[in-house]
DORO-415878 format. One record per residue: x, y, z of N, C-alpha, C, CB in turn. Coordinates in Angstrom, 2 decimals. Glycine has a CB too. Layout:
<atoms>
X:Y:Z:X:Y:Z:X:Y:Z:X:Y:Z
...
</atoms>
This chain:
<atoms>
-14.08:4.88:-2.86:-13.90:3.47:-2.73:-12.66:2.99:-3.49:-15.14:2.74:-3.21
-12.31:3.68:-4.56:-11.14:3.29:-5.35:-9.86:3.39:-4.53:-11.03:4.16:-6.60
-9.78:4.42:-3.69:-8.58:4.57:-2.86:-8.47:3.42:-1.86:-8.60:5.92:-2.13
-9.58:3.03:-1.28:-9.57:1.92:-0.32:-9.14:0.64:-1.03:-10.96:1.74:0.33
-9.70:0.40:-2.19:-9.32:-0.80:-2.96:-7.83:-0.80:-3.27:-10.13:-0.88:-4.26
-7.32:0.35:-3.70:-5.90:0.42:-4.03:-5.04:0.23:-2.79:-5.57:1.77:-4.70
-5.46:0.83:-1.68:-4.72:0.67:-0.43:-4.64:-0.80:-0.03:-5.37:1.48:0.69
-5.73:-1.53:-0.18:-5.77:-2.93:0.22:-5.10:-3.84:-0.81:-7.22:-3.37:0.43
-5.39:-3.61:-2.09:-4.91:-4.52:-3.13:-3.51:-4.19:-3.64:-5.87:-4.52:-4.27
-3.15:-2.92:-3.58:-1.83:-2.47:-4.06:-1.17:-1.62:-2.98:-1.96:-1.67:-5.41
-1.02:-2.22:-1.82:-0.58:-1.48:-0.64:0.74:-0.74:-0.85:-0.43:-2.43:0.53
1.74:-1.42:-1.35:3.05:-0.79:-1.53:2.96:0.40:-2.48:4.07:-1.80:-2.07
2.23:0.24:-3.57:2.06:1.33:-4.53:1.37:2.52:-3.87:1.26:0.86:-5.76
0.30:2.25:-3.14:-0.45:3.33:-2.48:0.44:4.05:-1.46:-1.71:2.77:-1.79
1.18:3.29:-0.68:2.07:3.91:0.31:3.12:4.78:-0.39:2.76:2.82:1.17
3.72:4.27:-1.45:4.74:5.04:-2.18:4.15:6.28:-2.82:5.38:4.17:-3.24
2.93:6.21:-3.31:2.29:7.37:-3.92:1.93:8.43:-2.88:1.03:6.95:-4.67
1.85:8.04:-1.62:1.46:8.97:-0.56:2.60:9.27:0.41:0.28:8.41:0.20
3.82:9.08:-0.03:4.99:9.34:0.82:5.02:10.79:1.27:6.28:8.99:0.08
4.76:11.74:0.37:4.78:13.16:0.75:3.74:13.46:1.81:4.53:14.04:-0.48
2.56:12.88:1.67:1.50:13.07:2.66:1.96:12.57:4.03:0.21:12.34:2.21
2.56:11.39:4.04:3.05:10.83:5.30:4.15:11.69:5.90:3.56:9.39:5.09
5.09:12.12:5.06:6.19:12.95:5.55:5.70:14.28:6.09:7.20:13.19:4.42
4.68:14.86:5.47:4.11:16.12:5.96:3.48:15.96:7.34:3.06:16.64:4.98
3.10:14.75:7.67:2.54:14.46:9.00:3.62:13.97:9.96:1.43:13.42:8.89
4.87:13.97:9.51:5.96:13.55:10.37:6.09:12.04:10.50:5.80:14.14:11.71
5.57:11.31:9.52:5.60:9.85:9.56:6.63:9.35:8.57:4.19:9.26:9.25
7.61:8.63:9.07:8.63:8.01:8.22:8.16:6.60:7.91:10.04:8.00:8.91
7.79:6.36:6.67:7.22:5.07:6.29:8.18:3.90:6.52:6.82:5.09:4.83
9.45:4.20:6.66:10.44:3.14:6.88:10.60:2.78:8.36:11.77:3.57:6.33
10.03:3.59:9.24:10.18:3.35:10.67:8.85:3.03:11.36:10.81:4.55:11.34
7.90:2.56:10.60:6.60:2.22:11.16:6.11:0.94:10.49:5.57:3.39:10.96
5.42:0.13:11.23:4.94:-1.15:10.70:3.95:-0.91:9.56:4.27:-1.99:11.81
4.00:-1.78:8.58:3.12:-1.67:7.41:1.65:-1.65:7.83:3.37:-2.84:6.44
1.29:-2.47:8.82:-0.09:-2.51:9.29:-0.53:-1.16:9.85:-0.25:-3.60:10.35
0.38:-0.49:10.55:0.06:0.83:11.09:-0.10:1.85:9.97:1.14:1.29:12.07
0.75:1.78:8.96:0.61:2.68:7.81:-0.73:2.50:7.13:1.75:2.44:6.80
-1.15:1.25:6.99:-2.45:0.98:6.37:-3.56:1.64:7.16:-2.69:-0.54:6.26
-3.54:1.50:8.48:-4.58:2.12:9.31:-4.54:3.64:9.23:-4.43:1.68:10.76
-3.36:4.21:9.24:-3.24:5.67:9.13:-3.81:6.15:7.80:-1.76:6.11:9.26
-3.41:5.50:6.71:-3.89:5.90:5.39:-5.38:5.63:5.23:-3.11:5.17:4.29
-5.87:4.53:5.79:-7.30:4.23:5.73:-8.10:5.29:6.48:-7.59:2.83:6.31
-7.64:5.66:7.66:-8.36:6.69:8.41:-8.35:8.02:7.67:-7.74:6.87:9.81
-7.26:8.33:6.97:-7.22:9.56:6.20:-8.19:9.53:5.02:-5.81:9.82:5.69
-8.38:8.37:4.42:-9.38:8.24:3.36:-10.77:8.50:3.93:-9.33:6.82:2.70
-11.05:7.95:5.10:-12.35:8.18:5.75:-12.56:9.65:6.06:-12.47:7.35:7.04
-11.53:10.31:6.58:-11.62:11.73:6.90:-11.82:12.55:5.64:-10.35:12.20:7.64
-11.08:12.24:4.61:-11.17:12.96:3.33:-12.57:12.88:2.74:-10.16:12.39:2.33
-13.27:11.78:3.00:-14.61:11.58:2.45:-15.71:11.83:3.47:-14.74:10.18:1.90
-15.36:12.48:4.58:-16.31:12.91:5.61:-17.01:11.76:6.33:-17.33:13.80:5.00
-16.36:10.61:6.40:-16.88:9.50:7.20:-16.28:9.50:8.59:-16.61:8.16:6.50
-15.29:10.33:8.81:-14.62:10.43:10.11:-14.11:11.86:10.26:-13.45:9.38:10.24
-13.72:12.18:11.46:-13.19:13.50:11.76:-11.93:13.32:12.60:-14.25:14.39:12.51
-11.03:14.25:12.49:-9.82:14.17:13.31:-9.78:15.36:14.26:-8.54:14.13:12.43
-9.27:15.10:15.42:-9.08:16.12:16.44:-7.70:15.95:17.02:-10.17:16.04:17.54
-7.11:17.04:17.45:-5.87:16.88:18.20:-6.22:16.80:19.68:-4.87:18.05:17.91
-5.26:16.54:20.49:-5.51:16.32:21.91:-5.97:17.58:22.64:-4.27:15.79:22.56
-5.85:18.73:22.01:-6.26:19.99:22.63:-7.63:20.46:22.13:-5.22:21.06:22.37
-8.39:19.57:21.57:-9.70:19.92:21.02:-10.58:20.57:22.08:-10.39:18.67:20.44
-11.22:21.65:21.72:-12.15:22.33:22.62:-13.47:21.57:22.65:-12.37:23.79:22.19
-14.15:21.61:23.78:-15.43:20.93:23.92:-16.42:21.41:22.86:-16.00:21.15:25.32
-16.40:22.70:22.56:-17.33:23.24:21.57:-17.12:22.61:20.19:-17.17:24.76:21.47
-15.87:22.34:19.85:-15.59:21.69:18.57:-16.15:20.28:18.54:-14.08:21.67:18.29
-15.99:19.58:19.66:-16.50:18.22:19.76:-18.02:18.22:19.72:-15.99:17.54:21.04
-18.65:19.16:20.41:-20.11:19.29:20.38:-20.59:19.51:18.95:-20.57:20.46:21.27
-19.93:20.40:18.24:-20.31:20.70:16.85:-20.28:19.44:16.00:-19.38:21.77:16.26
-19.23:18.66:16.14:-19.13:17.42:15.37:-20.28:16.48:15.72:-17.80:16.73:15.63
-20.54:16.29:17.00:-21.60:15.38:17.39:-22.97:15.85:16.92:-21.61:15.20:18.90
-23.21:17.15:16.96:-24.49:17.67:16.48:-24.65:17.42:14.98:-24.61:19.18:16.79
-23.56:17.50:14.24:-23.63:17.22:12.80:-23.87:15.75:12.51:-22.35:17.67:12.13
-23.59:14.89:13.47:-23.85:13.47:13.29:-25.34:13.15:13.32:-23.12:12.67:14.35
-26.14:14.08:13.80:-27.59:13.84:13.87:-28.18:13.46:12.52:-28.29:15.07:14.39
-27.63:13.97:11.46:-28.16:13.64:10.14:-28.01:12.16:9.82:-27.47:14.46:9.08
-27.16:11.47:10.55:-26.94:10.05:10.32:-27.74:9.17:11.28:-25.47:9.72:10.43
-28.67:9.79:12.02:-29.55:9.07:12.95:-28.75:8.31:14.01:-30.45:8.10:12.19
-27.79:9.01:14.60:-26.97:8.38:15.62:-27.67:8.38:16.97:-25.62:9.10:15.74
-27.09:7.71:17.92:-27.62:7.68:19.28:-27.28:8.96:20.04:-27.08:6.47:20.03
-26.59:9.89:19.41:-26.19:11.12:20.08:-27.27:12.19:20.04:-24.93:11.65:19.45
-28.38:11.92:19.41:-29.39:12.95:19.18:-29.87:13.61:20.47:-30.57:12.36:18.45
-30.01:12.86:21.54:-30.53:13.42:22.78:-29.44:13.66:23.83:-31.58:12.51:23.35
-28.22:13.65:23.41:-27.11:13.84:24.33:-27.08:15.28:24.80:-25.78:13.45:23.66
-26.97:15.46:26.10:-26.91:16.80:26.70:-25.47:17.08:27.11:-27.88:16.93:27.92
-24.95:18.20:26.67:-23.57:18.54:26.96:-23.42:19.40:28.21:-22.95:19.24:25.79
-24.52:19.91:28.73:-24.42:20.79:29.89:-23.79:20.09:31.09:-25.80:21.32:30.27
-23.92:18.79:31.18:-23.33:18.05:32.29:-21.83:17.89:32.15:-23.97:16.68:32.39
-21.29:18.15:30.99:-19.86:17.97:30.75:-19.05:19.19:31.15:-19.62:17.66:29.30
-19.68:20.29:31.33:-18.96:21.54:31.62:-18.70:21.69:33.09:-19.73:22.74:31.12
</atoms>
């Protein structure tokens, strides 16, 4: 929660402290809107704390299935989802 607070309350400081992280992802903080940077960094905080997951566009169905099955512990609506129809 401290990272989220810092991102929201001290946005410029948080962005500057995470410049290397952004550059490693190919993001030039000077060529993207501040609002977009906030969303990117916020989503990374969620991923880092296991509240979200990231996939690239080539994600295999099995990887996506695995993620959804792990969501069962959170009592999601995915519990009875059948993947056999997706293949």
